[in-house]
N, C-alpha and C positions, 0 to 999 in steps of 0.2 A: 852301959856297964857290962863288964865281963863277969859272968856268973860262974859258979862251980857246977852248974847243972849237968853239963854234958862231958866235961873233961877237965883235967887239971890245968892250971895256968901255964905251968912249965911245958907241958906237951903242946898246948896251943901255940905258945910263942915259938917253939922249935919248928913246928910245921908251917908256920906263917912267915918264917924269916925270908923266904924267897920273894915275898912281896914288899919288903921294906924298901922305901924310896920310890916305889912305883906309883902309878896313878889309877884311882878308881873313880867311876862315875856312879852316883846314886840318885835316882829320881824319886820324887815324892819325899824329899829330905827334910821338910820343915818340921814335921811332927811324927809321933808314933814310931813305927818300924823303921822308916827311913832315917829319922834322927838317931835312933838307937844304933843302927848300922854305921852311920857316919862316926859316931863316938867311938865305937870299938875299933874301927879301922884306923882312925887317927891315932888312937892310943897304941896301936901296933906298928906305928911308924910309916903309915901309908898316906900319900897325898890324895885327898878326897874332894872331888867336885860335887858339892851338894846342890841339887837342882829342884826348884819348886817355884810356884808363882809367889808365895809369901816369903820372899827372899830375906826379909827382915828377921824372920825367926831363925834362919840359918846363920845370918850375921851374928845374932846373939850367941848362938851355940859356938860359932867360930871363935868368938872372944873368950868364952869359957874354956875352950880347948887350946888356947894359944900357947900354953906351956908344954904341950905334949910333943912327942917325937915326930909325929906326922902333922899335917896341916889341912884344915878345912877351907875350901874355896867356895863361897856362896855364888850361885849363878841363878838369875831369874829366867825362867823359861816356862812357857805354856805348851804342854805337849800336844795340844790340839792344833798347833801351828807349826807346820813343817819347816817354815823359814826360821822360826826361833830355835828349833831343834838343831838345824844345820849351823846356825850362828853360834850356838853353844859349843858344838863339837869343833867348830873352827877355832874358837877361843882356846879350847883344851889343847888342840894341836899346836897352836902358836905359842902357848905359855907353858905347857907341861909335857907335850910330846905324846909318847905311846900310852895307850890305855891297856891296863892289865886285867882290870875287874870292871864288869858292867852289871850293876844291880838294878833291874827293872822293877821298882817297887811302887811307882805311882799307880793309883787306881781309885775309883770312886763308884758309888752306887747312888741311885736317886729313887725315892719312894713313890713309885707309881705302878701302873699295870699295863699289860699289852693292849687291853681293850680300851682303856681310857687315857693312856699315856700319850705324850706328844713326841713325834718323830725327832724333834730337835733334842729332846732329852736322850733318846736312844742314840742319836748320832754323837752326842757328847761322850757317852759311855764307850762307844766303839772307838772314837778318836783317841781317847786317853788309854783305855784298857787294852786295846788291840793294836791299832795303827801306830800310836806313840811308841808302844813296846817294840813293834817291828822296826820302825825307823831307827830308834836308839840302838837296837841290836845290830842292824846293818852298819850304822856309822861306827860303832865300837869295833866290830870285826874288821872293817876297812882299816881302822887305825892299827889293830893288832897285826894284820897282814902286811901293811905298808912298812911297819917297823920291825917285822919278824919278832914280835913280842908274844910269848906264850900267854894265854889269857883264859878267863873264865867268865861266862855269862850266867847270871842267876836271875830267873824269873820268880817274882813273888806271886804265886798262884793262890789257890784257895781250895778248901774242901768242896766248895761249890763248883769247882772245875772237874769234879769227879762224880757227884751225885746231887740230886735235887731234894733239899729238905722241904717240908711243908711250912714255908714261911711266906707270908703275903707280901705283895708289892715289890718283888725283886725284879720284875720286868725282864730286861735283857742282860742283867748283870751275870747270872750264871752262864749264859751263852758266851759272854766275853771270856769267862774263866775256862770254860770247856775249850774255847779257841786257844787259850794259852797252853793247855794240856796238849792239844794237837800241834801247836807251833813248836813246843819243846821237842817233840819227837821228830818233826820235820827238820828242825835245825840239827838235831843229832845226826840224822842221816846225811844231810848236806856236809856237815863237818867231817864225816868219814873220809871225804876226798881231799881234805886239807891236811897234809902231812907235816907241813911246816909253815907257820908256827903251830904248836899244839894248842887247840882251843877246845874248852869243855863247856857243856851246857847242863845246867841243873834247874829243876823246878822245886820250889818250896811251897807246900800247900798247908797253911795253918787253918785250924778251926777258929773259933771265936777268939778275938784278941781285944783286950781292953784299951782301945785307942779312940781318937776322934772319928774314926771310920763308922762307929756305931750311930753317929748322928745322921748317916745316910739311910738308915732304916726307917720304916714307917712308925708313926706313933699310934697306929690303929690298934685298938684293944690294949693299949699300954705296952706294946711289944718293945719299943725302944728302951723304955725305962726298965722293963723286965729283963732285957738282955744285959743291962748294966748290973744286975743283981746275981746272975748265975756265974758259976766258975768260968774263968777265961784265962787265956795265956796273957803274959805281959810282952810288951814290945821287945824287951831284952831277951826273952826266950827265943823269939824268932831270929834275932841278931845272932845269938849263940849257934843256932842251927845253920845259919849262913856261914859262919866261921868254920864250923865243922865240915861243911861241904867244900869250902875253899881250901881247907888244910889237908885234903886227901892227896896221896901221892900222884904224880903225873899220869900214871897208867890206870888210875881209878877214877871213874866218873859216876857220881851219884845222880841218877836220872830224875827221881822224884821222891820227896819225903813228905808224908802227911804227918802233921804235928797237931796233937790235941792236948788240951789240959785234962788232967785226971777228972773223971766224972763229966766229960763233955756232954752237953745236952743234945747235940745234933748227930 
């Protein structure tokens, strides 16, 4: 849903016109922020490749959005598997061509600790939150450069990529988001040498968001249920922020935005 929280609809549409008919890739597109981003981009006339393991949920959303000016293309892909990522981008190239927007939204956390946690759990977090993001970014930029398509990469980061709250059982999740903060700056510096096409990188760091992601927190001491009761952002709020970043003029690059709900608890 396009809300009125950040800017008027007329301004939004004007600034996003350059993307009409182009292709975006959104990971973690089945629910929450990813689904909200897919909806707003499709309604703006963009062809969106929605990527997730639970592809049936994206297929349902694609049906609901079938009358919009853009189109949602569901693709099943596990970001822990580089072969699946490569196959997904090969499909985009063969069927839709150049990518103009890459939204690295997929991410997860698992409720355990560094002392008692299993390395396989940590590996899953690193594979999805860091390596999957890196591979998708690389493939998207390869597409932009091959087609001379100006583009924008957006990382969905977290406030946990900037500081450590006193929340139990986060294990390596904050480390993965601190990595995204570093990777954003690393990519910005690398892209300085790419004069054509013009490719921008932005990081969006939300605070607490009311999505399925909360299920990844521990239920120790009632934390999970407690988080569901405190003020939180909605997925559409983060989608609005992404549109704001994308709508900036070509010479403006928003490096990082921290977004919190009023009365944020952390």
